[in-house]
C-alpha positions, 0 to 999 in steps of 0.5 A, a space after each residue: 291484667 294489662 301486664 308490663 308493656 315497653 312504650 318504645 321500640 327502643 328503650 333504655 338503657 337500663 341497668 340489668 343484674 345479667 347483662 350490665 347496661 342494656 339498650 332494649 330492642 322491641 320488635 313488637 307492637 308498643 301498645 299490646 303483647 304479640 307472642 308464639 307463646 301464651 306463658 301464665 307468667 308473663 309480665 306483659 299479660 295475656 295474648 289477645 284474642 286472634 283476630 283477622 287484623 295483623 298487628 302492625 310491628 315496627 319495620 326494619 327501616 324504623 328499628 334501624 333509624 331508632 337504634 342508630 339515633 340512640 346510639 349516637 346519642 349515648 356516644 355523644 354523651 360518654 355513655 357505656 353500654 355492655 349489651 344490645 338486648 332484643 326483649 320487648 312485648 313478646 317473642 322478638 324472632 315472631 318479627 317477619 324481618 327478624 333476620 335482616 334485623 339481627 344483621 342491622 344491629 350487628 353492624 350498627 353495634 360494630 360501628 359504634 359500640 364494638 365492645 357491646 354484646 348482642 343479646 336474645 331473650 326468646 322462648 325458643 319456641 321458633 327454632 325450627 325456622 332455619 333463617 331465625 336459627 341461623 340468625 340467632 346463631 350470629 348473636 353473642 348472648 343467646 338466653 333461651 328458655 326451658 321451663 319444665 321437663 314434661 310436654 304436658 307441664 311444658 303446655 299448661 306453663 307456656 301455653 303455645 300450640 300444640 304442635 310445639 313439643 318440649 322434646 323439639 325445643 330441646 332437639 333445637 337448643 342442642 343444636 347450639 352445641 353449649 353456646 347458650 345460656 338456659 333460663 328457667 322460671 319455678 312456680 306452682 299454683 292452680 290455674 283453670 282447675 289444673 295443678 301447675 308445678 315444675 318444682 316436682 321431683 318428675 319435672 325436676 328430673 326430666 329437666 335436669 336430663 334435658 339440660 345436661 344434654 344442651 350442656 349451656 354456659 349456665 342456667 338462669 334461676 328465676 322465681 316470679 318477680 311481678 304480677 302474673 296474668 293468671 292468679 294464684 301462682 306461688 313465689 318459690 322461695 331462694 332457698 328452694 331454688 338454691 336447692 335446684 341449683 345445687 343439684 345442677 352443680 353436682 352434675 357440673 352445670 354452673 347456675 345462677 339464681 335470681 330472687 
């Protein structure tokens, strides 16, 4: 399965349930996914096999030029945007010029759409890089992934380097001091003879413990929405997701359930 890919480095704007009218920024190639995670549910599909050839990424200059061109076009047409959002075909912070690009986008936002928010959708896997962390802290909305409670399920679902531990990810998320949004996708099924399920009591209890420690503004709770690269995964019902949200509410943590 090739997956759903963004074919432009600046795309939209699109209407988002979460972000209003959102203009997307894709820092990765437009023809393939490049990511430090390889999540079994990723709408972009699987990562390609490793090769000696480095992926060609859009440059800082190219991104700045394309974004400014788009912002001028929108402004001239009296169109309002609510968010300029780092999204795209993989993990945005993997780009080697990520820190400088963040600064460029904030300056362009201030110039053309000062009321718009800057937003990041991230898997939180590179927060141990201090330059990445400090750049992310400059953004208005940080939406960061935490999909489970145990390290075993973390690697079964998110399929990242064994050197990345869920406890380390949580420790980094706590550094935001609550100024972040957590995004969690719940699913169950079987892949490569392994049972995949982050809805068990063990997973939910550990996940909730982490959420309490992180203390986010709120938690976004999702089921699978699009086709997944791994086959045989189950979409969790809204009723079951609402039960999870109810458990968070008893802990004083706000959440939103998306179908």
